[in-house]
Backbone as numpy.savetxt, mean C-alpha at the origin, in Angstrom:
# Nx Ny Nz CAx CAy CAz Cx Cy Cz
42.57 6.85 3.33 40.42 6.54 2.81 40.22 8.18 3.13
39.67 8.67 2.77 38.23 9.74 3.08 37.08 9.38 2.60
36.14 9.38 4.78 35.36 9.55 4.43 34.56 10.19 3.87
32.33 10.29 3.41 32.61 11.27 3.30 30.84 11.78 4.47
31.15 12.45 4.81 29.69 13.27 5.47 28.88 13.62 4.93
27.99 12.52 4.51 27.00 12.89 4.63 25.30 13.53 5.02
25.42 14.66 4.68 24.05 15.40 5.19 22.94 15.85 4.33
22.06 15.80 4.70 20.96 16.69 3.95 19.81 17.02 5.03
19.35 18.09 4.60 18.27 18.86 5.20 16.98 19.19 4.18
17.09 18.50 3.07 16.13 18.43 2.19 16.11 17.40 1.74
14.47 16.75 1.83 14.00 14.96 0.61 13.04 15.98 -0.40
13.05 15.52 -1.29 12.85 16.20 -2.18 11.76 14.88 -3.52
10.27 14.52 -3.41 9.61 13.61 -4.11 9.26 14.14 -5.11
9.36 13.55 -6.73 9.32 14.29 -7.98 8.27 13.36 -8.75
6.83 13.68 -9.37 6.18 12.73 -9.73 5.49 13.88 -12.07
4.89 13.05 -12.17 5.14 13.89 -13.83 4.07 15.76 -13.62
3.33 15.46 -12.21 2.31 16.42 -11.90 2.97 17.42 -10.85
3.63 16.47 -9.85 4.01 17.77 -8.76 5.19 17.11 -8.17
5.53 18.35 -7.01 6.81 18.20 -6.78 7.19 18.27 -4.83
6.54 17.66 -4.53 7.19 17.80 -2.77 8.04 17.70 -1.96
8.51 19.19 -1.87 9.99 19.01 -1.11 9.53 19.40 0.40
10.64 18.15 1.32 10.19 18.38 2.47 11.75 19.43 3.32
11.11 20.20 4.11 13.08 21.02 4.60 12.42 20.60 6.39
13.42 19.47 6.36 14.11 19.25 7.71 14.83 20.65 9.40
14.45 20.96 10.27 14.84 21.95 11.04 16.80 21.12 10.99
16.96 19.85 11.60 18.25 19.25 11.75 18.23 18.38 10.39
19.92 19.19 9.89 19.94 17.95 9.37 20.10 16.42 9.60
20.05 16.00 8.37 20.31 14.43 8.63 21.15 13.61 8.06
21.78 12.96 8.47 23.39 11.82 8.28 23.02 10.66 8.26
22.39 10.15 7.25 22.17 8.82 6.95 23.36 8.19 7.61
23.30 6.46 8.04 24.74 5.46 9.19 25.01 5.20 7.55
26.09 4.92 8.39 27.31 3.83 6.86 26.84 2.29 6.71
25.83 2.23 8.12 25.44 1.49 7.76 23.91 0.92 8.66
23.55 0.25 7.80 21.53 0.06 9.04 21.50 -1.27 9.45
23.03 -2.02 10.28 22.62 -2.83 10.64 22.70 -3.90 9.96
22.85 -3.97 8.72 22.85 -5.30 7.92 24.20 -6.43 7.33
24.30 -7.63 7.67 25.29 -8.13 7.14 26.16 -8.66 5.43
24.19 -8.24 4.86 24.65 -7.38 3.54 23.62 -9.16 2.99
22.95 -9.84 3.69 22.34 -10.89 3.49 20.85 -10.60 4.29
19.94 -10.84 3.58 18.87 -10.38 3.24 18.53 -11.48 4.88
17.55 -10.85 6.13 17.04 -11.56 6.97 18.42 -12.01 8.38
19.17 -11.23 7.94 20.68 -11.43 8.99 20.88 -10.43 9.47
20.68 -9.34 9.59 21.13 -8.34 9.93 21.88 -8.48 11.59
22.36 -7.48 11.81 23.31 -7.42 12.97 22.75 -6.82 13.91
22.02 -5.94 13.57 21.18 -4.46 14.76 19.80 -5.00 13.59
18.76 -5.73 14.32 17.25 -5.41 13.80 15.98 -5.30 14.50
16.82 -4.23 15.73 15.64 -3.22 16.06 15.61 -2.21 14.36
17.29 -1.76 14.38 17.38 -0.98 13.18 17.37 -1.25 11.67
17.51 -2.77 11.79 16.80 -3.32 10.55 14.58 -2.87 10.36
14.51 -3.20 11.36 13.02 -3.39 11.90 12.03 -1.50 11.52
13.22 -0.11 11.64 13.79 0.96 12.11 13.38 1.30 10.74
14.51 0.62 9.66 14.85 1.36 8.29 13.29 0.81 7.40
13.47 -0.29 7.52 12.38 -1.64 7.08 10.66 -0.72 6.98
10.56 0.16 8.47 8.97 0.78 8.19 9.34 2.20 7.76
10.35 2.80 7.28 10.49 3.64 6.59 10.71 3.97 5.55
10.97 3.02 4.99 11.24 2.56 3.09 9.50 1.77 2.51
8.78 1.23 3.81 7.83 0.28 3.35 6.66 2.55 3.48
6.74 3.00 4.55 6.10 4.01 4.58 6.72 4.94 3.32
7.96 5.73 2.74 8.14 5.94 1.39 7.65 5.40 0.98
7.62 4.86 0.01 7.22 3.38 -1.25 5.70 3.60 -1.28
5.01 3.57 0.09 3.54 3.78 -0.10 3.00 4.95 -1.15
3.56 5.96 0.51 3.26 7.48 -0.12 3.39 7.90 -1.19
5.24 7.58 -1.68 5.00 7.58 -3.74 3.91 7.06 -3.83
3.72 6.00 -4.39 2.94 4.93 -5.01 1.68 5.68 -5.56
1.31 6.55 -3.73 -0.04 6.72 -3.79 -0.15 7.99 -5.27
1.22 8.59 -4.19 0.88 10.09 -5.85 1.50 9.73 -6.74
2.16 9.60 -7.17 2.83 9.05 -8.72 1.81 9.08 -9.66
1.04 8.31 -8.84 -0.33 7.44 -9.77 -1.66 7.56 -9.70
-2.05 7.77 -11.46 -3.21 7.85 -11.30 -4.02 6.50 -10.67
-4.80 7.04 -9.82 -6.16 6.24 -9.35 -7.85 6.19 -9.48
-7.80 5.46 -9.71 -9.79 6.00 -10.00 -9.91 4.82 -8.37
-10.05 3.90 -8.42 -11.34 3.25 -7.22 -10.30 3.33 -5.75
-10.60 3.42 -5.06 -10.17 3.08 -3.17 -11.06 2.60 -2.12
-10.26 1.27 -2.07 -11.40 0.35 -1.34 -11.13 -0.45 -0.55
-11.44 -1.39 0.38 -12.19 -2.02 1.34 -11.69 -3.98 1.24
-10.83 -4.91 1.13 -10.78 -5.84 1.27 -11.64 -6.49 2.39
-12.38 -7.38 2.50 -12.60 -8.31 3.16 -12.90 -10.06 3.09
-12.60 -11.05 3.21 -12.38 -12.09 3.19 -13.09 -12.81 3.93
-14.49 -13.40 3.63 -15.23 -14.69 4.10 -14.61 -15.80 3.80
-14.81 -16.15 6.17 -13.78 -17.00 6.03 -14.28 -19.08 5.71
-15.86 -18.62 4.84 -16.19 -20.05 4.02 -14.52 -19.83 3.08
-14.70 -19.20 2.30 -14.25 -19.12 0.65 -12.46 -19.23 0.86
-11.92 -18.83 2.54 -10.68 -18.95 2.39 -9.63 -18.44 4.18
-8.92 -18.95 4.28 -8.62 -18.72 5.99 -8.23 -16.97 5.75
-8.70 -16.22 6.33 -8.92 -15.60 6.51 -7.67 -15.06 7.18
-6.90 -15.32 8.47 -5.90 -15.70 9.51 -4.83 -15.78 9.05
-4.07 -16.55 7.64 -3.27 -16.59 7.23 -2.84 -15.71 5.65
-1.78 -14.69 6.91 -1.72 -13.32 5.81 -1.05 -14.22 4.49
0.05 -15.09 4.75 1.15 -15.19 3.31 0.29 -16.18 2.41
-1.35 -17.61 2.99 -1.86 -17.37 1.70 -2.44 -16.47 1.47
-3.34 -15.61 1.91 -4.04 -14.58 1.60 -3.14 -13.79 0.58
-1.93 -13.35 0.50 -1.57 -12.80 0.07 -0.81 -13.12 -1.35
-0.13 -14.94 -1.70 -0.74 -15.73 -2.18 -1.57 -15.56 -3.38
-2.76 -16.37 -2.75 -3.63 -15.76 -3.79 -4.51 -14.77 -3.89
-4.10 -13.89 -3.76 -4.89 -12.49 -3.81 -4.07 -11.82 -5.32
-2.73 -12.47 -4.76 -1.19 -11.32 -6.19 -1.60 -12.56 -7.38
-2.50 -14.04 -6.84 -2.58 -14.90 -8.21 -3.74 -14.10 -9.44
-4.55 -13.94 -8.04 -6.10 -13.41 -8.96 -5.94 -12.22 -9.80
-5.34 -11.18 -8.82 -4.77 -9.74 -9.55 -4.15 -10.26 -10.59
-3.26 -10.90 -10.55 -2.39 -11.25 -11.64 -3.29 -11.73 -12.77
-3.98 -12.70 -12.39 -5.04 -13.22 -13.62 -5.98 -11.94 -14.69
-5.93 -11.35 -13.07 -6.56 -10.25 -14.12 -6.35 -8.93 -14.96
-4.69 -9.42 -14.26 -4.59 -8.25 -15.25 -3.93 -8.99 -17.02
-4.55 -10.02 -16.93 -4.15 -10.60 -18.14 -5.37 -10.26 -19.35
-6.15 -10.08 -18.20 -7.67 -9.48 -18.77 -7.85 -8.61 -19.27
-6.81 -7.46 -17.98 -7.25 -6.12 -18.20 -5.48 -5.38 -18.12
-5.07 -4.85 -18.99 -3.32 -4.77 -18.86 -3.28 -3.30 -18.32
-4.12 -2.65 -17.83 -3.62 -0.96 -17.62 -4.06 -1.11 -15.80
-4.62 -3.25 -15.64 -4.41 -3.03 -14.58 -3.24 -2.57 -13.30
-3.37 -1.88 -12.33 -2.66 -2.16 -10.72 -3.51 -1.49 -9.66
-2.95 -1.91 -8.88 -2.67 -1.82 -7.48 -1.50 -1.20 -6.48
-2.49 -1.17 -5.95 -1.65 -1.02 -3.93 -2.15 -1.16 -3.15
-1.39 -2.77 -2.17 -2.74 -2.61 -0.70 -1.59 -3.20 -0.29
-3.06 -2.39 1.37 -2.04 -2.45 2.76 -3.05 -3.61 3.48
-1.83 -4.40 3.71 -2.57 -5.42 5.33 -3.66 -4.58 6.77
-4.34 -4.79 6.63 -4.92 -4.23 8.20 -5.11 -5.79 8.97
-4.97 -6.00 10.41 -5.66 -6.95 11.44 -6.59 -6.84 12.60
-7.37 -7.24 12.29 -8.88 -7.16 13.13 -8.27 -7.54 14.16
-8.90 -6.65 15.15 -8.43 -7.67 16.70 -8.07 -9.17 17.03
-9.63 -9.64 16.22 -9.36 -10.95 16.26 -8.29 -12.37 15.63
-7.36 -10.95 15.56 -5.85 -11.81 13.86 -6.55 -11.66 12.89
-7.79 -11.45 12.17 -8.31 -12.04 10.44 -7.74 -10.81 10.06
-7.31 -10.61 8.72 -7.21 -9.89 7.93 -7.85 -9.07 6.88
-7.96 -7.61 7.11 -8.49 -7.23 5.57 -7.54 -6.20 4.76
-7.83 -5.46 3.75 -7.04 -5.09 2.90 -7.71 -3.38 2.88
-6.91 -2.78 2.54 -7.21 -0.96 2.13 -5.92 -1.22 0.53
-6.71 -0.59 0.06 -6.03 -0.77 -1.62 -6.81 0.61 -2.42
-5.47 0.42 -3.14 -6.04 1.33 -4.30 -5.99 0.83 -5.90
-6.78 1.38 -7.12 -6.68 0.76 -8.00 -7.49 1.24 -9.27
-7.22 0.66 -9.99 -6.46 1.43 -11.46 -7.19 0.56 -12.46
-8.02 1.02 -13.85 -7.84 -0.42 -15.26 -8.99 -1.38 -14.92
-9.68 -1.47 -13.81 -11.11 -2.21 -13.70 -12.69 -1.43 -14.08
-12.47 -1.81 -15.82 -13.80 -1.80 -15.98 -14.28 -1.54 -14.96
-15.75 -0.57 -15.46 -17.11 -0.53 -14.12 -17.86 -1.27 -14.75
-18.04 -1.88 -15.50 -18.76 -3.24 -16.61 -18.70 -4.37 -15.53
-17.50 -4.30 -14.79 -17.12 -5.34 -12.97 -17.07 -5.67 -12.56
-17.98 -4.03 -12.04 -18.42 -3.02 -10.35 -20.24 -3.15 -10.79
-20.66 -3.49 -9.08 -22.29 -3.52 -9.15 -22.40 -1.51 -8.62
-23.22 -0.35 -9.21 -23.54 0.32 -8.71 -24.13 0.36 -7.05
-23.50 0.28 -6.12 -24.54 0.18 -4.70 -25.75 1.25 -4.30
-25.76 2.42 -5.68 -26.19 3.87 -5.81 -25.92 4.37 -4.32
-25.69 4.57 -3.95 -24.82 4.73 -2.85 -23.80 5.95 -3.12
-23.50 6.85 -1.91 -22.73 7.83 -2.15 -21.40 7.93 -1.17
-19.85 8.15 -1.29 -19.03 8.25 0.35 -19.53 9.26 0.83
-20.13 9.39 2.21 -20.17 10.03 2.99 -21.10 11.87 2.68
-20.29 13.08 2.77 -21.12 14.16 2.22 -20.27 14.34 1.04
-19.98 12.77 -0.08 -19.90 14.00 -1.46 -20.48 13.34 -2.32
-19.87 13.77 -3.44 -20.73 13.32 -4.44 -20.10 11.66 -5.31
-18.93 10.88 -4.86 -18.17 10.01 -5.37 -18.88 9.25 -4.63
-19.22 7.79 -5.82 -19.91 6.83 -6.21 -19.44 5.57 -5.25
-20.13 5.10 -4.64 -19.97 3.50 -4.19 -20.32 2.22 -5.14
-18.94 1.45 -4.86 -19.69 0.18 -5.26 -18.94 -0.96 -5.27
-19.04 -2.20 -5.35 -18.85 -3.48 -5.03 -18.18 -4.50 -6.49
-16.67 -5.21 -6.27 -16.38 -6.16 -7.10 -16.81 -6.87 -7.17
-17.90 -7.40 -8.35 -18.44 -8.26 -8.21 -18.19 -9.62 -8.17
-17.20 -10.08 -9.25 -15.92 -11.47 -9.11 -15.37 -11.56 -7.23
-14.75 -9.93 -7.70 -13.74 -10.52 -6.36 -14.99 -10.87 -5.03
-16.28 -10.44 -4.67 -17.08 -10.66 -3.98 -17.48 -12.71 -3.45
-18.17 -12.94 -5.32 -17.89 -13.74 -4.86 -16.91 -15.40 -4.88
-15.43 -14.28 -5.51 -14.13 -15.11 -4.95 -13.08 -14.97 -3.16
-13.69 -13.92 -2.79 -13.23 -13.86 -1.76 -13.83 -13.02 -0.05
-15.43 -12.49 -0.69 -15.62 -11.99 0.01 -16.57 -10.51 -0.28
-17.02 -10.06 1.01 -17.38 -8.29 0.29 -16.48 -7.39 0.60
-16.77 -6.22 -0.23 -15.66 -5.57 -0.47 -16.23 -3.87 -0.39
-15.55 -3.02 -0.87 -16.16 -1.79 -1.14 -14.71 -0.82 -2.04
-15.86 -0.28 -1.97 -14.74 0.86 -3.74 -15.98 2.01 -3.33
-14.81 3.10 -3.06 -15.24 3.87 -3.74 -14.62 5.38 -5.02
-15.27 6.17 -5.91 -14.43 6.38 -6.91 -13.74 7.62 -6.90
-12.53 7.93 -6.64 -11.57 8.64 -6.79 -11.70 9.21 -8.24
-11.25 8.58 -9.11 -11.24 9.87 -9.90 -10.87 11.46 -10.11
-9.44 11.67 -10.60 -9.71 12.95 -10.41 -9.87 13.86 -9.03
-9.31 12.99 -8.42 -9.51 12.97 -6.95 -7.90 14.37 -7.09
-8.37 15.25 -6.16 -7.58 16.27 -5.72 -6.41 16.36 -4.74
-4.77 16.87 -5.24 -3.88 16.04 -4.39 -3.55 16.15 -2.90
-4.55 16.86 -2.69 -4.66 17.73 -1.35 -5.42 16.00 -0.57
-6.16 15.70 -1.41 -7.07 14.44 -1.06 -6.21 12.97 -1.24
-5.23 13.00 -1.93 -4.55 11.59 -1.96 -3.34 11.83 -1.53
-3.35 13.55 -0.58 -2.20 13.36 -0.01 -2.34 12.32 1.38
-3.80 13.03 1.94 -4.79 12.21 2.80 -4.72 10.93 2.95
-5.28 10.75 1.97 -5.46 8.85 1.43 -3.75 7.80 1.88
-2.91 8.96 1.43 -1.30 8.42 1.28 -0.92 8.05 2.98
-1.20 9.14 4.11 -0.93 9.06 4.86 -1.95 8.00 5.90
-2.99 7.66 5.60 -4.46 7.47 5.87 -3.58 5.54 5.96
-3.32 5.35 4.94 -2.32 4.22 4.68 -1.48 3.53 4.94
-0.22 5.01 4.98 0.74 4.42 6.07 0.90 4.44 7.46
-0.41 4.89 8.08 -0.52 4.69 9.62 -0.30 2.78 9.66
-0.82 2.23 9.17 -1.16 0.50 9.40 0.74 0.16 9.03
0.94 0.93 8.67 2.55 -0.07 8.76 3.17 0.85 10.02
3.19 -0.06 11.02 3.25 -0.06 12.76 4.46 -0.82 12.80
5.38 -0.31 13.90 6.46 -1.25 14.31 5.77 -2.48 14.76
4.36 -2.92 15.37 4.39 -4.26 15.32 4.33 -5.22 14.27
3.44 -4.44 13.72 3.02 -5.29 12.03 4.74 -5.77 11.77
5.78 -4.26 11.06 6.85 -5.16 10.92 7.47 -6.00 11.60
7.40 -6.33 12.81 8.29 -7.42 14.07 7.29 -8.40 12.99
6.13 -8.41 12.97 5.36 -9.65 12.97 5.99 -9.68 11.87
5.65 -9.20 10.60 6.25 -9.55 8.77 7.66 -9.45 8.85
8.68 -9.61 9.45 9.68 -9.28 9.11 11.00 -9.73 7.90
11.23 -9.56 7.12 11.67 -10.42 5.84 10.17 -10.50 4.92
9.24 -10.34 5.50 8.23 -10.18 4.43 7.89 -8.86 3.89
6.75 -9.52 2.93 6.30 -7.54 2.86 5.33 -7.40 3.32
5.24 -6.13 3.61 4.56 -4.83 4.39 3.19 -4.74 3.49
3.43 -4.57 2.11 2.50 -4.42 1.49 3.19 -5.02 -0.25
1.80 -4.55 -1.47 1.82 -5.22 -2.54 1.71 -4.13 -3.44
2.28 -4.15 -4.62 1.53 -3.71 -5.45 2.31 -4.48 -6.55
1.31 -4.26 -7.85 1.95 -4.70 -9.13 2.98 -3.68 -10.47
3.35 -4.77 -10.69 4.86 -3.98 -11.29 4.77 -2.80 -12.23
5.45 -1.83 -12.38 5.22 -1.55 -12.91 5.24 0.58 -12.52
4.49 0.94 -11.08 3.49 1.50 -10.61 5.50 2.91 -10.83
């Protein structure tokens, strides 16, 4: 039996508009097994499994951010009167259903969501969104920092779940999308992945 010595030092990400090539100083040799048993949630080496999960989630978020055209970048908060903002599984279920229902109305709707936990344990979300008509938004008459990018509130989400804030990022330069991808991936931490072991670390619409 011959074992392949799989090594590489170049990683390539290709989208419809860009190609990103990463050159590593040292060769990388993927291990033959990451500690998996073949059964979900039953890894022999949990630490390796968590590390792999972190890297996989970050790579997916990074790729989805760069490979898709996004119109809005936002933050979603949760009103404690309207939903239990401390139960991430519940919020994930309710918010995913909410977005899927919206997608039935607006077929081009797509999203990428990354959770972040407050110090008190409550959750809020960072997300990229496109396909939502601007008629659904309230113009805040404000712009983001020192840019001309308009800021909006999603009216129906506000009524259903709580406060939100969006920035218009249509026609965003690739350099800025790269910054957003780095911003989103920083929330995929070891502590977060340990707490969400064998659960989703981010949510995305189908077809990204």
